[in-house]
N, C-alpha and C positions, 0 to 999 in steps of 0.2 A: 193211363197217365204215368209219366215217369216217377220212379220211386224217390221223390224229393219232398222237402218240407214246403209248407205254405210260405209264400214270400213274406218276410218280416217287414215291419214299418221302419225299423232302425237302419240307417245307412251310415257308412263309415268311409274315411279316407284310407288310402293304402297303408300308411304308416300305422294306423289304428288296427287294421286287420293283422298286420305283422305282429303287433303287440298281443292281440288275442291269441294268435298262433303260438307265440312264445310262452304266454301264460299257461296255455293248455299243456305244453311240453314240459316246462320247468316247474310249475307249481302243482300240476295235477298228474304228473308222471305218465303222460301219454306220449310214447315215442314218436318222433317226427316221421319215421317210416310207416308207422301205423296210420297216421293222419293221411299220408300220401296214398297208402293202399286204400283207405276209405274213400278218398277223393276219386281215385281212378275207378273204383268199383261203382260209385254213384254215377259217374259220367258214363260208364259202360252200360249200366242199366237204363240210364236216360236214353242213350243211343238206341238200344234194342227196343225199348218201348215206343220211341218216336218213329223209328224206321225198322219195323219188325222184319221186313223182307230183305234188308241189307245183308249181303254175304261177302262183299269185298270192301275192305277199309284201307284208306291211305292216311297215315298218321304222320304229321309234321311235328318234329320235336326240336326245341332249342337246347341250350346248355345249362338252364337253371332248373328250379324245382317244378316249373310248369312242364318242362320236358320230362321230368321224372314222372309226373302224372300221366303223360302220354305213354311212357313205357309200361306203366301198370295197365292202362287200357289195352295196349297191344298184347300183353301177356294174357289177359283175360279173354280177349277176342280169339286168340289162337286156341286157347283151351276150349272155347265154345265151338270150335270147328270153322271159324271164319277165316277167309284169306286176308292176310295182313301184309301191307308194305309199310315199313317204317322208314321215313326219310329224315335224316339228321341234318339240321342246319348248324353250322359251326362244328368245331372239333369235339368229338365225343370224349376225347381224353380230358377235356376241361370240365366234365361232369364231376361234381364233388358231393360228398355227404350222402343224403338220402337219395338224391337223383342218381348218383353212381350205383348205389345199392339196387335201386329199381332197374337200372339198365342191365346190371349183371344178372338179376333174376330173370329178366326177359331173355337174355342170351342163353342162360343155363337151361331155359325151357325150350330151346331150339330156335328162338327168334333170330332173325338177321337184321342188320342195320345197313342202309344204303345212304350214300350222300345225296343230298337234294339237288339234283341237276335238272330234272324235268318231271312234271306231274303225270302220272298215268291216267289215261282217259277211262280205262275199264275199272271204274270205282263207283260204288254205290253211295258212300258217305266219306267225306274228308273230316279229319279231326285236327283242329288247330290247337297245338300245344307248344307254340313257339315262344311267346313271351307271356309272362304272368302279370301280376298286378303292379309291380314296381317300376315299370318302364317309364323313363323320363326323357330319353334322347329320341331324336328323329330316327325312323326306320330307314336304313340306307343299304346300298350295295346288294349282296345276294339275299339279304333278308327282305328288302323291299321287292326284289324280283319275285321271291317266293309268295309274298302276300298278294301281289298283283296277279300272279299266275293262278293262285287259289281263287281269287275273286272272279277270274275269267272262266272258271269251270262251271259246268251245268249241275253237277251233283251237289246236294246239300252239304253244309258245313256245320259241325258242332264245335263251338269254341269252349275251351276249358278255362274256367274262372273268369277270364276277360278276353274279348276279341283282341288278337295281337295288333298292336299299334294304336290302341285306344287308351287315352290317359285315364287312369283309375279315379282321379280326383275331379277333373274338369270335364271329362268326356270329349276333349278335343282330339282330333286325329293328328298323330305325330308323323306327319309326312304321308303315310299311307296306312290303312287299317283294314283288317279282315271284316267283310260283311257276312256275318254268320246267319245261318238259318235259325239257330238256337244257341243259347249260352247256358252252361250250368256253372253256378258260382258257389263258393264254399266259405264257411265259417262266418263271414260278415259280408253283407251286400255292399258293393262299392258304389259310391254316389255317382261316379262317372257313367254308370250304366243307365242313369235316368236323366242326365243333363247333357247339354251340348249335342254332339253327334251320337251319344250313347244309344238312344232309341232307334236310330237308323242302322247301327252296326250290330246290335246284340241279338236281333231276332227275338224269338220267344225265350222267356227267361225262366230258369229253374234254379232252385237253391237247396243246399244242404248244410246244416250246421256241423255235420260229421260227428254227431253224437257227443260233442264236447259239453261239459257241465254248464248249466245255465249261469252259475255263479261266475264263470269266466267273464261274462259280459258286464258284470258290475265294475270291472276295472277300467272301462272306457265309456265316456259320454258320447253318444251318437253325434255325428256332425251335421246330419240332415235327416228330416223326417219325411218318410213317404206317406202321402195321403191319397185316399181314393174315396169313391162314393160309398162303398160298402162300409167304410169306417165312419164317414161323415153323415150318413143318412139319419143316425140317431140324434143329430143336432136339430132336426126339424121335429120338435115335439108336437104331439097331437093338440089340436086347438081346443080351447074351452068350449063346452056346449052352449055357453051363453055369450060367446064372442060376438062383437059387432065390428063393422068396418073401421071404426075409429081405433080399435085395439090393434089393428094389423098394419098400421103405419101409412102415412101420407108421403108419397115420393114426389118430389118436384124435379122434373128432367128439363134441362135447359139446352137448347141447340136448334138445329134445323134452319140454317141459313138458306136463302133461295137456291134451289137446285140440289139441296142436300137434306130434304125433309125425311127421306126414307130412314136414315140412320136413327133419328129421334123416334120415329114411329116404331121401329124394331125394338129399341130400348124400352119404350113404354109398354108394349105388349109383353115383353119378357118380364118386366116388373110385375105386371098383373098375374102372369102365369106362375110367378114365384111366390105369390101369396100376398102382395101388397093390397091393403084395403082400399086405397085411393091413389090414383096416379094422375098428375097434372103435367101436361106438356106446355112449356113456355117456349114459344117459337115465333118465327118471323110472320108479320101480318100478311105477307104475300100468299101464304098457303094455309094459314091457321083455320080458315073456315071449312076446309075439306080434309084436314089431316086425320080425323077420326071417323070418316064416313064408313069404313069397313070394320071399325072397332069402336062402337059408340060408348063403350065402358070407359074409354079414355077421355078425360077432361082436357080441353085445349084453351090456352090463353094466348091472344095475340100480344106480343111485346114489341113495341116500337122503340122504347128507350129504357135504360136501366132502372129508372125510377118506377116503371110499371111492375117491376119484380116485387116491390115492397109488400103488397097484400098477399102475394103468393108465398113468399118466404115465411110470413107470419104463420101460415097454416101448415107448413111443411115440417115433417120430422127428419127428413134427410134430403139433401140436394145432390143431384148428379149433373155434371156439366161437361160438354165436349162433343157428343155425337152430332156431326154435321154443323158444328158451331161456326166454322169458318174463322178466318184470321183478318177480316176487314174490320172497319170501325164498329159495326154492330156487335160482332162477336167479342171484340176486345173490351168494349164497354160493359157487356154483360159479365165477362170474366172478372173484370176489376170490381164489379159490384158485389159479387158473391165470394170472392177469394178470401176475404178477411172477416166474414160474418161470424165465424166460430161455431156454426152448425156442422153436424156430421156431413162430410162432403166426399163424393166419389168423382175423381178427375180423370178424364179420358180424352183421347183423340186430339182435336184442335186445342182444347184447353191445356193439354200437356205441352204442346208446342209454344203456346203463349207463356206458360210457366217457365219453359226453357229460356225464353227471351229475357225474362225478369225473375230470376229465382228467388223464392221465399220459402221459409220453413213453416210447415203446417203440422201441428201435433195431432190433429184429429181428422185426417183425410186418408183416403185410399187412392193411391195412384196405380193406374192399370196400363202401363206402356207396352207396346210391342217393341221388338229390338230397334227399329228405326227411331221411334220416339225416345227410347232409352238412350240411344246414341246422342240425340240432340240434348237431352237433359244433362248428360254427363260430358258433352262436348268432345266426343270421341267418334270413331268410325263404327259402323255396324259389325264389322269383322272383330273388332276388339271386344264388343259386347258378347258375341257368340263364342269367342275363344275361352271366356271364363264367365259364364252366366251367373254363377253363384257369387262371385266377387262383384259383378255389376249390380245385382239386386241389393247386396249389402251396402254398396256405396250410395245407391239411389236412396235407400232408407235413411242412411246416415246424413246425407246432404239435404234431403227434403222433408224428413220426418214422416210421421204417420205409419201407414202400412204400404209397402211397395209390392206390387204384383207384376212380375216380368213374364209376359205372355210368350207362348211358343210351345215347341215340343218339350214337355216337361216344364210346365208353368211353375214359377217359383214365387213363394210368398215369404216376406220378411217384415216383421213388425218391430224389429230393433230390441226386443226383450231378451232375457237370458235364455229363453227357449230356442232351440235350433230352428233355422228356417225350414220351410216345407217345400216339397216338390210333388206335384200331382202326376200320378202314373197312369191315369185314364186319358182318353182322348185319341184322336186319329187324324191323319193328314187331310181328310175331307173337310175338316173344320177350318182349314186355311182358305176362307172365302169371305167376300165382302159382307160386312154386317155382323160377322160372328163376334167381334169385339164389342159392338154396340149392344148385342144381346147380353153379354157378360156384364156390362155396365149396369143395365137395368136390373139384372138379377142380384148383383151385389148390393145395389141401393135398396132393393126390396127387403133383403135379409137384414140389412142395417136398420131399416125402418121398423122391422118387426122386433127389435130389441137386442139383436146380437151386437157384441162389440166389434171393432173394426177387423181384428185378426180373424175372429170366428166367421164373420160375414164374408170376408175375402176367401177364406179357406173353403167354407161350405159352398160358396158361389162358384168358385173355380171347379170344384169336384162335381157339383151338380151339372154345370155347363158341359164338362167333359163327358159325363155319363150320358147326358142327353144326346150329345154328338155321337157317342158310340151306339146308342139306340137307333138314331136316325141312319147311321152308316150300315145297319143291317141290310138295307136295300142297296148298298153300294156307296163307296166313298166318293167316286167321281160324280159330280153333279149335285152333291149335297149343298144346300143353301141355308142361310141363316134362319129362314122361316121354318125349316125342317127341325132345327134345334129347338125353337120355341114350341113347336107342336109336340115334341117329346117331353117337355118339362113337366106337364101335369101328371102323366103316368109315372115318370121316374120319381118325382117329388113325393108321390103318394104310395110308392112301393107296389104299384100294380102293373109294372112293365111286362111281367110274364103272362098276364092274362090275355 
């Protein structure tokens, strides 16, 4: 394993990391060149551990401190007997401060610098040290050409601190960005590595605090929390030995218009597998009689009109509405019936589209939109949502209340409290499949029904869902279906996935 630290849960904006860097230098008397040398050394060890057979390196450097890190890597690689080609983007005469010192040390050790005109094919690993964490403008001209050429090579790429062209705060691509095989990040993890296009461009992620004192971090409040199942598994406390089904929550799931019964069926089984004591499916009479044929533990109620929900609502601890609900008169009437009940509510799928048509504020609900549904709720395009997912989930929560869950690569959770929002770092692309969101709806409702508050249920549900998806993906991401996620829930939730 690379000689790096365990990934922290605190994530920061680029400006905050600059402040941490400055604090370490000015208040703790750690010279900037020392931090640069530490960063280069960590990156080089990471490279050697990750690709031990590599003997030929090509290092692309820019004119800032990120380029300075690249010069340290180049110097260490030459000292270790590796063949190094260092390609400079921009005028090396523009190097200043610690980066200039690092460049001079490399040259004094016998290293040579070439202009970046073309990339050599005879390379085992490329090192991206072009741009650092502070990039704000679009990558253009020779810089864009170099990034595209780098992405077109077959050899792996190690990105230093951030993949060049990836925005540190939003994770959006600034015109073009390096697609790294691995990224090693320093001092503070940048939130852009986990949101937007970050997961697509960072590759495997490593981190080092560069041995700066822990008290440095007291100067900055994290901007985003990284959450995962390893952290969240403790939220599922062992059950009492005298528990009965009534103690474990009664979930009422509403949906399943004609032709869309599968969505509700998936949500129902997911609720059971997440520990709900009782689950009732309120669905269209057309298929109510056979909806639980293969899962008799599910109770099913045929609901012809909204008034039929009354007795079901009285027995429920939490309601989830939306999977397969449809947007015809039947679905609209059911949504209108439960929207203002005041019970804990999970809102998904078609119910979100109905909410977008007539927005209301709900203090005690959990909204779980994917980017398309979020775009409808905020009356913008999907591209705008994906350009700044963190801002999108903030506005969703502010406008609609409750807890907002913006699904996708790096699912975000925002409950509007003083605590920073959260991003889930588990999950995989195989989960982008029909019914996966319905499974999450049932899971979150089940956790809410078992006594968790809205934010805790959303956070634990998202992380458990992602971990189950990762477990299912052990047999391959392609062809993974929503039922595979459900099948993984029981071992993951009970901590026996390794058995």
